[in-house]
N, C-alpha and C positions, 0 to 999 in steps of 0.2 A: 224725178223720179231716177231710179236707178235700171238700168237696160235689163236687168236680170229678175224684175218684179213682176209677180203674177197678182191679178186681182180676186178676191173671195167675191162669188156671186153677189154677198151682201153689199161689197163697196159698191157694184153698179148699180145695186136696187137704191142704196141710200146717197146716191150722188146727188138728187134732188134735193136733198134734206143739208147735206154737206154743203152744197153752195147756197142755200137758203142761210144757212149759220153763217158761211164767211161774208155772207152779204149784209147780215143784219148784226153781228157781234164783231168780225173783224176790220170791215172798211173803214178806210181812214187811218188806221191804226198798225203799228210795226207790231206783226201777230204772223205767227205760224201754226196749222193744224196739221199734226199727225194722224194717218187713217191707220193708225197702230196704237199698241199698249206702250205704257212707259213703267219705270221702276216706282214712281210714286206719284201722287196726286194732291194736289192742296182741297179741291174742292169742286163739287161736279157744278156744270154753270148749264148743260141743257140736254135733255132726253129724246135723242131721236128715235129710237123704238124702246117697246116694253124690256128689251135686253142689252142696249146699246146705247151708251150716254157718253156727253164732252165732257172732259174733266180738264181743270187748269191745271197745270202742274209748272215746275221749275228746273225740272231734271231736262228732258230733251235733249236724248245723248241715242246715238247708232241708229237712226231712221233711215227707211229704204225709200220713203216715199213721203211729199210734204204738198201743204197750201201754204205760199208766202204771198204775204200782199206786198203791192207797190213799195208803200213806205217802210216795209220791212228790208226789202231788197235793197233801196237805197242805202240803209244803214248799214247793212253787210257791206255794202261795197265799199265805205269809208272805214270801217273797222277793219275789214279783210285786207287793206290796199297798205301794202305788202302783205303777203299771205302770211298768216301766222299760226294756224292749226288747221286742221282738216272741218269741209265745210259742215258738218253735222254736229258741231260741237255745239249746241244751242243754248246751253247752260251758259259758256261763257258771254255769247250774246247778250242773254238775259242780265247778268249781273252787269257787262257793261251799259246796259240802256240801250241798246239797238234794237232788241226784240224786247216789247214791254210785256206781251203776253203771248203764253205757249199752251196749244191743247194737244190734248192726245184722246184716245177712244179708248173704250172699257173692255172693247176686244179687237184683237188681232183682223185688220181688213185686207192687207197686202201680206206675201209671203215671197222668199228667195225660192229660185229653184235651181239649186249648186248642181244638180245631176243633168241639167240640160245646159247650164251657160256656166264653165267651169272658170274659176277666178284666174284673172292674169295678174294680179295682184303678184309681184315680188318674182314674175317671171323675168328670167335673164338675169338675176340677182342669187349670188352665193349666200347673201345675208337674208335671212327671214325677219320680219319685222313683229315684234313681239309687245306685248302688253305688260312690260315691266315696270315696278316700281321708278327706276331712273327714266324711264321714256315719260311716264306721268308725272314725274318732279320738273322734267324741262317743258313740258306742255303746259304745266300749271306756272311757271316761272316765265312762260312767254306770256301767258294771260296776265299776270300780275304786272309785267312790265307793262303791257299794252294799258291795263287799267289806270297805273298811275300816270300815264301820257295824258289820258283823258281829261279835258277843261272841270268836267264835272266828278272827279277822282273821289270826291268825299261823298258822292251820292251812290256812285260803283259801290265803293267800299262795304257802304252802310248794306246796302242791297246785297251784295255778296254773305255779310255775315249774317243778315237775316236769313237769307236762302240756305245756309252750313246749317243755321239753329233748325231752320223749319226741316229738315232731312230727318230728325228725330222725333217730329210731332205730326208729319202728315201720314195719311194712309199710303202704304204698300199695293202694290197692285193684286197683291193677292187677297185684299180684303174688300176690293172692288165691287 
């Protein structure tokens, strides 16, 4: 969890149900659960309340808090030694097979309080980091190099292509 995150009261109330989901659905698997929404979902896997459910996703990026299994953490250490991209680039780990299941909620249960904790990213730097097409291309190139170096490169590439295709066939967050 980031240090500038606040929990919605619903998160605190749902913690026992989230713990049960982790124990029953994620234990002994390389998996991650976000107490946040994501850009897209593939299928609903559990209902926590009448309005909040757990969805499977292949997207998983830009998260401020997450539940990560021990198996997932071990796999991340293998893939990220040497550091190749930011830690919350979960879709890359999914493509590489380091994370097999990515779950997210249908409702945002954590939020950032920028007015209380000002960001220190880029402080002391004259160059502001922006998400430009060139930066995205460089990140993607690092990912492809890493993928090709994997012993199971064919499986990784197949998962990558399938996921890229699924971007057009899955439900967006607005339809959940």
